[in-house]
BAMIPA-807061 format. One record per residue: x, y, z of N, C-alpha, C, CB in turn. Coordinates in steps of 0.001 Angstrom, whole numbers. Each point is the difference from the previous one (the first is absolute). Glycine has a CB too. Example, Ala and Ser with C-alpha at 12.3 -4.5 7.8 and 13.67 -1.06 7.14 Angstrom:
+---------+---------+---------+---------+----------+---------+---------+---------+---------+---------+----------+---------+
|  n.east | n.north |    n.up | ca.east | ca.north |   ca.up |  c.east | c.north |    c.up | cb.east | cb.north |   cb.up |
+---------+---------+---------+---------+----------+---------+---------+---------+---------+---------+----------+---------+
|   13190 |   -5690 |    7800 |    -890 |     1190 |       0 |     900 |    1200 |       0 |   -1892 |    -1173 |    1246 |
|    1542 |    2223 |   -1966 |     820 |     1190 |      60 |    -770 |    1090 |     730 |    1184 |     -628 |   -2145 |
+---------+---------+---------+---------+----------+---------+---------+---------+---------+---------+----------+---------+
//
This chain:
+---------+---------+---------+---------+----------+---------+---------+---------+---------+---------+----------+---------+
|  n.east | n.north |    n.up | ca.east | ca.north |   ca.up |  c.east | c.north |    c.up | cb.east | cb.north |   cb.up |
+---------+---------+---------+---------+----------+---------+---------+---------+---------+---------+----------+---------+
|   12765 |  -48062 |   -3114 |    -399 |     1103 |    -855 |   -1473 |    -181 |    -341 |    2352 |      252 |    -949 |
|   -3088 |     822 |     981 |   -1411 |      -42 |    -333 |    -241 |     887 |   -1208 |    -632 |     -444 |    2407 |
|     -51 |     -88 |   -3394 |    -308 |      747 |   -1214 |   -1185 |     923 |     289 |     871 |    -1889 |   -1485 |
|    -780 |    3126 |    1028 |   -1088 |      947 |     235 |   -1240 |    -388 |    -802 |    1682 |     1814 |     438 |
|   -2820 |   -1351 |      32 |   -1266 |     -251 |    -692 |      43 |     603 |   -1405 |   -1233 |      -16 |    2210 |
|    1874 |    1170 |   -2354 |     112 |      668 |   -1297 |     723 |    -900 |   -1015 |      25 |     2247 |    1167 |
|    1074 |   -2839 |    -756 |     753 |     -875 |    -904 |    -797 |   -1257 |    -317 |    2157 |      882 |     933 |
|   -2809 |   -1440 |      65 |    -819 |    -1189 |    -202 |   -1093 |     280 |   -1047 |     459 |     -737 |    2389 |
|   -1159 |    1842 |   -2241 |   -1055 |      347 |    -955 |     594 |     326 |   -1363 |   -1420 |      863 |    1877 |
|    2566 |    -209 |   -1912 |     643 |      335 |   -1273 |     317 |   -1259 |    -797 |     966 |     2065 |    1039 |
|    -484 |   -3100 |    -377 |     304 |    -1248 |    -694 |   -1288 |    -652 |    -488 |    2066 |     -310 |    1409 |
|   -3143 |     410 |    -619 |   -1295 |     -514 |    -462 |    -454 |     710 |   -1270 |    -607 |     -551 |    2366 |
|     778 |    1865 |   -2399 |    -374 |      792 |   -1180 |     798 |    -462 |   -1212 |    -564 |     1975 |    1465 |
|    1871 |   -2111 |   -1286 |     850 |     -433 |   -1109 |    -366 |   -1412 |    -455 |    1846 |     1468 |     863 |
|   -2131 |   -2352 |      83 |    -390 |    -1367 |    -353 |   -1320 |       1 |    -773 |    1198 |     -875 |    2042 |
|   -2130 |    1708 |   -1624 |   -1284 |       72 |    -691 |     195 |     492 |   -1435 |   -1169 |      436 |    2195 |
|    1988 |     579 |   -2363 |     267 |      513 |   -1353 |     711 |   -1052 |    -854 |     141 |     2340 |     924 |
|     796 |   -3057 |    -331 |     726 |    -1045 |    -737 |    -933 |   -1138 |    -388 |    2103 |      595 |    1228 |
|   -3049 |    -904 |    -368 |    -944 |    -1082 |    -282 |    -994 |     384 |   -1081 |     251 |     -776 |    2344 |
|    -376 |    2069 |   -2587 |    -967 |      500 |    -980 |     690 |     758 |   -1126 |   -1718 |      145 |    1807 |
|    2847 |    -646 |   -2234 |     754 |      611 |   -1094 |    -876 |      61 |   -1246 |    2183 |     -854 |     959 |
|   -2076 |    1951 |   -1698 |    -757 |      125 |   -1239 |   -1280 |     795 |     137 |     958 |    -2140 |    -658 |
|   -1246 |    2587 |    1867 |   -1169 |      851 |     202 |     257 |     946 |    1167 |   -1527 |    -1800 |    -911 |
|     805 |    2916 |     921 |     108 |      931 |    1112 |    -869 |    -496 |    1140 |     461 |     1929 |   -1565 |
|      44 |   -1825 |    2775 |    -771 |     -374 |    1181 |    -355 |    1274 |     758 |    1150 |    -2271 |     152 |
|   -2216 |    2225 |     620 |    -433 |     1178 |     741 |     358 |    -119 |    1474 |   -1861 |      326 |   -1634 |
|    1903 |     819 |    2254 |     273 |       53 |    1441 |   -1088 |    -755 |     765 |    1173 |     2228 |    -273 |
|   -2424 |   -2088 |    -141 |   -1110 |     -685 |     668 |     142 |   -1515 |    -109 |   -1482 |     1960 |    -488 |
|    1899 |   -2426 |    -676 |     206 |    -1437 |    -222 |    1097 |    -526 |     913 |    -741 |      246 |   -2389 |
|    1835 |     488 |    2466 |    1115 |     -413 |     862 |    -434 |      10 |    1459 |    1657 |      915 |   -1659 |
|   -2385 |     123 |    2071 |    -467 |       97 |    1382 |    -844 |   -1220 |     360 |      33 |     2516 |    -149 |
|    -907 |   -2903 |    -754 |    -867 |    -1152 |     235 |     792 |   -1307 |      75 |   -1841 |     1212 |   -1174 |
|    2711 |   -1443 |     207 |     743 |    -1261 |     -67 |    1092 |    -112 |    1057 |    -478 |      -42 |   -2420 |
|    1044 |    1178 |    2821 |    1152 |      -20 |     904 |    -326 |     443 |    1424 |    1407 |      435 |   -1973 |
|   -2693 |    -202 |    2253 |    -442 |      355 |    1351 |     734 |    1230 |     540 |    -524 |    -2411 |     403 |
|     415 |    3514 |   -1134 |     642 |     1248 |     405 |    -961 |    1158 |    -270 |    2315 |     -950 |    -484 |
|   -2183 |    2014 |    1233 |    -875 |     1154 |    -212 |     459 |     774 |   -1235 |    -471 |      149 |    2485 |
|    -491 |     403 |   -3213 |     339 |      772 |   -1203 |     819 |    1237 |     340 |   -2088 |     -826 |   -1083 |
|    1814 |    1458 |    2217 |     765 |     1192 |     385 |    1468 |    -330 |     233 |   -2064 |      961 |    1026 |
|    2326 |   -2046 |    -318 |    1380 |     -414 |     256 |     659 |    -426 |   -1315 |    -612 |     -735 |    2354 |
|    -143 |      27 |   -3191 |     529 |     -433 |   -1297 |     415 |    1181 |    -858 |   -1448 |    -2015 |     116 |
|     665 |    3083 |     -99 |     314 |     1165 |    -834 |    1396 |     533 |     299 |   -2436 |      574 |     -84 |
|    2780 |    -492 |    1361 |    1331 |      478 |     392 |    1090 |    -958 |    -466 |   -1013 |     1138 |    1988 |
|     766 |   -2423 |   -1824 |     986 |    -1011 |    -371 |     178 |     -61 |   -1512 |    -592 |    -1312 |    2048 |
|    -506 |    1378 |   -2776 |      54 |       -4 |   -1469 |     783 |    1207 |    -494 |   -2211 |    -1208 |    -114 |
|    1979 |    2360 |     709 |     734 |     1206 |    -375 |    1498 |    -188 |     228 |   -2010 |     1400 |     569 |
|    2387 |   -1962 |     571 |    1418 |     -232 |     291 |     605 |   -1007 |    -970 |    -430 |      514 |    2409 |
|    -281 |   -1593 |   -2699 |     509 |    -1008 |    -946 |     164 |     597 |   -1401 |   -1115 |    -1817 |    1348 |
|     223 |    2714 |   -1717 |     122 |      668 |   -1303 |    1217 |     928 |     -12 |   -2506 |     -126 |    -314 |
|    2699 |     873 |    1386 |    1162 |      894 |      88 |    1312 |    -772 |     -32 |   -1384 |     1607 |    1305 |
|    1381 |   -2807 |    -753 |    1206 |     -833 |      16 |     209 |    -764 |   -1305 |    -277 |     -215 |    2456 |
|    -665 |     318 |   -3385 |     151 |     -625 |   -1309 |    -469 |   -1443 |     -93 |    1873 |     1502 |    -302 |
|   -2628 |   -1964 |    1292 |    -523 |    -1369 |     -46 |   -1355 |     -78 |    -701 |    1234 |     -481 |    2112 |
|   -2021 |    1548 |   -2007 |   -1335 |       21 |    -598 |    -136 |    1140 |    -991 |    -933 |    -1021 |    2072 |
|      82 |     806 |   -3060 |    -421 |     1059 |    -920 |   -1485 |     209 |     260 |    1776 |     -581 |   -1789 |
|   -2165 |    1825 |    2016 |   -1397 |      305 |     268 |    -598 |     734 |   -1188 |     454 |      105 |    2474 |
|   -1736 |    -368 |   -2713 |    -712 |      618 |   -1123 |   -1289 |     592 |     537 |    1000 |    -1627 |   -1683 |
|   -1172 |    2934 |    1473 |   -1177 |      700 |     502 |   -1173 |    -153 |    -959 |    1485 |     1634 |    1181 |
|   -2641 |   -1262 |    -682 |   -1172 |       62 |    -849 |    -972 |   -1135 |     221 |    1385 |     1153 |   -1634 |
|   -2458 |   -1092 |     888 |   -1093 |     -953 |     151 |     457 |   -1444 |    -193 |   -1561 |     1766 |    -790 |
|    2411 |   -1979 |    -152 |     508 |    -1356 |    -262 |    1414 |    -172 |     554 |   -1425 |     -127 |   -2068 |
|    1741 |     914 |    3074 |    1330 |      -31 |     580 |     206 |   -1169 |     948 |      59 |     2449 |    -229 |
|    1110 |   -2473 |     783 |     365 |    -1056 |     926 |    1503 |     -20 |     153 |   -2026 |    -1347 |    -630 |
|    2544 |     221 |    1028 |    1443 |     -102 |     153 |     494 |   -1335 |    -492 |     -89 |     1540 |    1938 |
|    1373 |   -1569 |   -2224 |     679 |    -1196 |    -481 |    1462 |      96 |     396 |   -1618 |     -260 |   -1940 |
|    2317 |    -836 |    1809 |    1432 |       21 |     281 |     696 |     910 |   -1008 |     -97 |    -2345 |     962 |
|    1071 |    3094 |    -497 |     757 |      889 |    -877 |    1091 |    -748 |    -757 |    -477 |     1882 |    1564 |
|     816 |   -3060 |   -1090 |     977 |     -847 |    -684 |    -400 |   -1452 |     233 |    1866 |     1728 |     278 |
|   -1325 |   -2639 |   -1043 |    -385 |    -1406 |     158 |     260 |    -518 |    1414 |     491 |     -341 |   -2419 |
|   -1360 |    -557 |    2869 |     130 |     -580 |    1337 |    1343 |    -702 |     182 |   -2480 |     -280 |      79 |
|    3031 |    -232 |   -1149 |    1296 |     -681 |      79 |    1143 |     974 |     288 |    -865 |    -1723 |   -1588 |
|     617 |    3021 |    1419 |    1027 |     1013 |     256 |    -191 |     732 |    1331 |     200 |      272 |   -2455 |
|   -1194 |    -686 |    3231 |    -236 |      622 |    1301 |     501 |    -957 |    1082 |   -2024 |     1299 |    -878 |
|    3067 |    -882 |    1561 |     614 |     -799 |    1065 |    -638 |     381 |    1333 |    2188 |     -167 |   -1288 |
|   -2598 |    -824 |    2034 |    -683 |      231 |    1275 |     934 |     688 |    1002 |   -1450 |    -2022 |    -420 |
|    2723 |    1702 |     388 |     963 |      671 |     879 |      34 |    1494 |    -244 |    1355 |    -2075 |      50 |
|   -1413 |    2485 |   -1312 |      -8 |     1430 |    -343 |   -1261 |     672 |     545 |    1351 |     -478 |   -2081 |
|   -2490 |    -179 |    1919 |   -1264 |      551 |     498 |      85 |     193 |    1515 |   -1279 |    -1125 |   -1882 |
|    1713 |      97 |    2592 |      98 |       88 |    1457 |     995 |    1077 |     424 |    -586 |    -2430 |     164 |
|    1741 |    2485 |    -809 |    1016 |      999 |     360 |    -555 |    1413 |    -129 |    1804 |    -1570 |    -757 |
|   -2459 |    1840 |    -377 |    -499 |     1349 |    -242 |   -1152 |     378 |     929 |     708 |     -248 |   -2365 |
|   -1558 |    -703 |    2686 |   -1144 |      311 |     849 |     335 |     -45 |    1493 |   -1459 |     -915 |   -1787 |
|    2389 |      77 |    2185 |     343 |     -138 |    1413 |    1127 |     946 |     430 |    -727 |    -2377 |    -140 |
|    1500 |    2897 |    -796 |    1163 |      829 |     336 |    -317 |    1171 |     929 |     929 |     -642 |   -2186 |
|   -2054 |    1333 |    1999 |    -264 |     1126 |     903 |    -361 |    -417 |    1432 |    -754 |     1252 |   -1995 |
|     466 |   -2529 |    2218 |    -406 |     -469 |    1320 |    1235 |    -498 |     753 |   -2310 |     -629 |    -866 |
|    2679 |    1278 |    1981 |    1174 |     -453 |     751 |    -226 |   -1394 |     574 |     556 |     2383 |     556 |
|     453 |   -3224 |    -659 |     -80 |    -1363 |     509 |    -119 |      -7 |    1528 |    1350 |     -798 |   -1971 |
|    -669 |    1705 |    2609 |     -56 |      153 |    1457 |     206 |    1481 |     309 |     879 |    -2379 |     418 |
|   -1116 |    2752 |     809 |     116 |     1408 |     396 |    1359 |     599 |    -367 |   -1589 |     -461 |    1864 |
|    2645 |    -325 |   -1719 |    1338 |      533 |    -254 |     249 |     318 |   -1479 |     787 |    -1305 |    1964 |
|   -1675 |     851 |   -2856 |     130 |      309 |   -1421 |    -709 |    1309 |    -362 |     148 |    -2456 |    -476 |
|    -963 |    2970 |    1378 |    -758 |     1224 |    -262 |     896 |    1216 |     191 |   -2133 |    -1127 |     734 |
|    2069 |    2049 |   -1671 |     807 |     1210 |      97 |    -555 |     967 |    1042 |     633 |     -281 |   -2398 |
|   -1953 |     403 |    2436 |    -624 |     1015 |     838 |    -386 |    -505 |    1386 |    -827 |     1039 |   -2071 |
|     193 |   -2201 |    2137 |    -572 |     -483 |    1257 |     911 |    -919 |     807 |   -2174 |      207 |   -1091 |
|    3432 |    -266 |     785 |     903 |     -898 |     713 |     380 |     597 |    1356 |     887 |     -874 |   -2197 |
|   -1312 |     197 |    3246 |     358 |      440 |    1351 |     911 |   -1005 |     694 |   -2170 |     1225 |     140 |
|    2588 |   -2253 |    -874 |     817 |    -1046 |     605 |    1413 |     530 |     290 |   -1349 |    -1770 |   -1217 |
|    1802 |    1664 |    2466 |    1333 |      488 |     348 |    1125 |    -945 |    -430 |   -1044 |     1172 |    1914 |
|     686 |   -2367 |   -2402 |    1009 |     -994 |    -356 |     381 |      29 |   -1484 |    -880 |    -1403 |    1846 |
|     224 |    2194 |   -2640 |     137 |      -30 |   -1455 |    1447 |      10 |    -480 |   -2168 |     1156 |    -114 |
|    2981 |    -291 |     664 |    1387 |      130 |    -483 |     868 |   -1209 |     306 |    -233 |     2427 |     298 |
|    -118 |   -3210 |     736 |     833 |    -1129 |     398 |    -668 |   -1364 |    -200 |    1055 |     1519 |    1636 |
|   -2300 |   -1530 |   -2053 |    -763 |    -1244 |     -42 |     289 |    -807 |   -1269 |   -1779 |     1109 |    1362 |
|    2099 |   -2368 |   -1177 |     265 |     -887 |   -1138 |   -1276 |    -636 |    -547 |    2255 |     -454 |     954 |
|   -3339 |     560 |    -198 |   -1276 |     -546 |    -474 |    -452 |     710 |   -1275 |    -629 |     -580 |    2367 |
|     893 |    1860 |   -2462 |    -380 |      779 |   -1184 |     646 |    -603 |   -1258 |    -224 |     2097 |    1425 |
|    1492 |   -2459 |   -1336 |     711 |     -611 |   -1129 |    -614 |   -1358 |    -334 |    2124 |     1203 |     654 |
|   -2398 |   -1993 |     375 |    -591 |    -1319 |    -221 |   -1384 |     119 |    -637 |    1291 |     -892 |    1962 |
|   -2094 |    1848 |   -1514 |   -1329 |      206 |    -583 |      99 |     467 |   -1447 |    -893 |      553 |    2271 |
|    1840 |     290 |   -2545 |     209 |      466 |   -1371 |     391 |   -1164 |    -912 |     695 |     2260 |     874 |
|     193 |   -3115 |    -396 |     398 |    -1190 |    -771 |   -1184 |    -936 |    -225 |    2314 |      183 |     946 |
|   -3149 |    -342 |      83 |   -1176 |     -862 |    -119 |    -979 |     553 |   -1027 |     286 |     -706 |    2386 |
|    -495 |    2003 |   -2386 |    -907 |      623 |    -976 |     532 |    -194 |   -1418 |    -710 |     1706 |    1720 |
|    2009 |   -1542 |   -1898 |     586 |     -194 |   -1332 |    -143 |   -1450 |    -456 |    1626 |     1856 |     457 |
|   -1493 |   -2799 |     460 |    -179 |    -1415 |    -332 |   -1450 |    -277 |    -385 |    1868 |     -617 |    1569 |
|   -2804 |    1257 |    -890 |   -1426 |     -129 |    -315 |    -262 |     457 |   -1433 |    -598 |      365 |    2429 |
|    1081 |     830 |   -2770 |    -199 |      522 |   -1351 |     710 |    -863 |   -1043 |    -209 |     2305 |     955 |
|    1402 |   -2773 |    -635 |     754 |     -847 |    -933 |    -743 |   -1293 |    -299 |    2129 |      975 |     864 |
|   -2869 |   -1494 |     106 |    -802 |    -1205 |    -223 |   -1141 |     283 |    -969 |     586 |     -816 |    2300 |
|   -1123 |    2029 |   -2258 |   -1112 |      367 |    -882 |     460 |     456 |   -1387 |   -1278 |      640 |    2030 |
|    2535 |    -247 |   -2166 |     497 |      531 |   -1276 |    -176 |    -926 |   -1196 |    1613 |     1250 |    1332 |
|   -1375 |   -2542 |   -1215 |    -155 |     -851 |   -1192 |   -1462 |    -323 |    -344 |    2218 |     -971 |     550 |
|   -3150 |    1281 |     338 |   -1406 |     -334 |    -224 |    -663 |    1104 |    -815 |     -81 |    -1309 |    2163 |
|    -503 |     925 |   -3293 |    -703 |      969 |    -834 |   -1499 |     -61 |     274 |    1785 |     -197 |   -1768 |
|   -2465 |    1253 |    1394 |   -1457 |       38 |     106 |    -613 |   -1122 |    -827 |      66 |     2490 |     368 |
|     495 |   -2730 |   -1523 |    -449 |    -1078 |    -882 |      53 |   -1349 |     715 |     805 |     1307 |   -1989 |
|     255 |   -1558 |    2736 |     153 |    -1277 |     706 |   -1037 |    -174 |    1107 |    2435 |       68 |    -518 |
|   -2906 |    1044 |    1090 |   -1017 |      -85 |    1041 |   -1388 |    -290 |    -566 |    1357 |     1575 |    1360 |
|   -1610 |   -1089 |   -2570 |   -1355 |      -54 |    -547 |    -208 |   -1122 |    -999 |    -123 |     2420 |     350 |
|     937 |   -2469 |   -1371 |    -206 |     -984 |   -1056 |     308 |   -1407 |     503 |     564 |     1738 |   -1721 |
|   -1283 |   -2678 |    1183 |     104 |    -1397 |     427 |    -484 |    -198 |    1432 |    1923 |     -281 |   -1556 |
|   -2768 |    1185 |    2041 |    -549 |      -83 |    1346 |   -1529 |     -44 |    -126 |    2002 |     1260 |    1017 |
|   -2525 |   -2444 |   -1251 |   -1433 |     -181 |    -272 |    -874 |     500 |    1149 |     574 |    -1971 |   -1415 |
|    -184 |    1713 |    2643 |    -814 |      429 |    1139 |    -114 |    1522 |      51 |     710 |    -2050 |    1261 |
|     389 |    2746 |   -1513 |     -13 |     1462 |      -7 |    -824 |     522 |   -1169 |    2255 |       30 |    1098 |
|   -2104 |    -650 |   -2256 |    -756 |      436 |   -1178 |   -1497 |    -177 |     214 |    1945 |     -601 |   -1456 |
|   -2355 |    -421 |    2184 |   -1422 |     -182 |     306 |    -544 |    1183 |     791 |     325 |    -2484 |      -6 |
|     517 |    3106 |     807 |    -414 |     1141 |     816 |      90 |    1304 |    -793 |     771 |    -1213 |    2061 |
|     357 |    1433 |   -2729 |     255 |     1293 |    -635 |    -502 |     123 |   -1429 |    1949 |      147 |    1445 |
|   -1983 |   -1225 |   -2185 |    -395 |       60 |   -1411 |    -621 |   -1316 |    -422 |    1830 |     1649 |    -475 |
|   -3054 |   -1893 |     888 |    -614 |    -1295 |    -315 |      20 |    -355 |   -1488 |   -1437 |      347 |    1971 |
|    1457 |     651 |   -2854 |      53 |     -272 |   -1437 |    1391 |    -454 |    -430 |   -1802 |     1697 |    -360 |
|    2817 |   -1383 |    1151 |    1382 |     -438 |    -265 |     698 |     844 |   -1040 |    -687 |    -2280 |     593 |
|    1730 |    2995 |    -168 |     738 |      862 |    -911 |    1444 |    -439 |    -199 |   -1474 |     1845 |     704 |
|    1990 |   -2689 |     160 |    1386 |     -456 |    -125 |      63 |   -1284 |    -800 |     570 |     1079 |    2181 |
|     655 |   -1481 |   -2459 |     194 |    -1264 |    -704 |    -469 |   -1168 |     871 |    1953 |      987 |   -1264 |
|   -1705 |   -2176 |     878 |    -496 |    -1200 |     692 |     205 |      90 |    1507 |     493 |    -1340 |   -2045 |
|   -1494 |     895 |    2791 |      42 |      126 |    1449 |     453 |   -1286 |     649 |   -1808 |     1686 |    -113 |
|    2818 |   -1562 |     981 |     464 |    -1122 |     798 |     687 |     583 |    1217 |     272 |    -1526 |   -2030 |
|    -555 |    1006 |    3161 |     536 |      510 |    1246 |    1418 |    -514 |     232 |   -2322 |      123 |     933 |
|    3326 |     786 |    -709 |    1346 |     -462 |     344 |     -39 |    -776 |    1316 |    1023 |     1972 |   -1213 |
|    -172 |   -2973 |    1339 |     -26 |     -854 |    1187 |     903 |     500 |    1118 |    -506 |    -1896 |   -1491 |
|    1496 |    2742 |    1189 |     865 |      514 |    1051 |     653 |    1302 |    -448 |     416 |    -2341 |     826 |
|     354 |    2969 |      77 |     639 |     1284 |    -283 |     995 |    -104 |   -1152 |    -290 |      624 |    2397 |
|    1006 |   -1728 |   -2509 |     970 |     -172 |   -1087 |    -707 |      26 |   -1348 |    1488 |    -1348 |    1516 |
|   -2626 |     698 |   -1609 |    -756 |       -2 |   -1246 |    -569 |    1391 |    -294 |    -562 |    -2427 |     359 |
|     145 |    3142 |     678 |    -486 |     1366 |    -160 |    1095 |     888 |    -581 |   -1582 |     -327 |    1928 |
|    2808 |     153 |   -1443 |    1119 |      805 |    -516 |     306 |    -346 |   -1457 |     951 |      132 |    2321 |
|   -1123 |   -1391 |   -2706 |     244 |     -402 |   -1394 |    -979 |     674 |    -936 |     879 |    -2196 |     785 |
|   -2095 |    2464 |    -320 |   -1000 |      653 |    -832 |     353 |    1443 |    -285 |   -1703 |    -1515 |     941 |
|    2562 |    2115 |     -83 |     324 |     1405 |    -173 |    1174 |     225 |    -854 |    -949 |      409 |    2135 |
+---------+---------+---------+---------+----------+---------+---------+---------+---------+---------+----------+---------+
//
């Protein structure tokens, strides 16, 4: 399974906002720190706001912030909502499916099970667990430091405990 560029950038946006809790961040700031174009970011930010992950504020002193605490944003939910419109394989597409094996193929079931297992692995991971206690990430996204004490988890089990 390959994660789309849109989802990858969306998680960067959410991580940047989580790393800078307590202040509004700008699209230009995120573009600079996360190596993404402002035009592409605008579309992604709009989608994240529509999905309830971000709150946007217009005007001269505007910007964006998380719409809910990072501890309440599950990475599995983010991936599911952003990746759902993208068919995993041709046989999952409603319109462009030309595969003659679709009705009898067991690979489709296996791929569906694999995708669900992928999302299930991400479900216990919160945005907070990805950002807080991650000194290396904070050096990149928020050098002033906005999260609690920084310490890098040593493995996936410890990362899950943080969530």
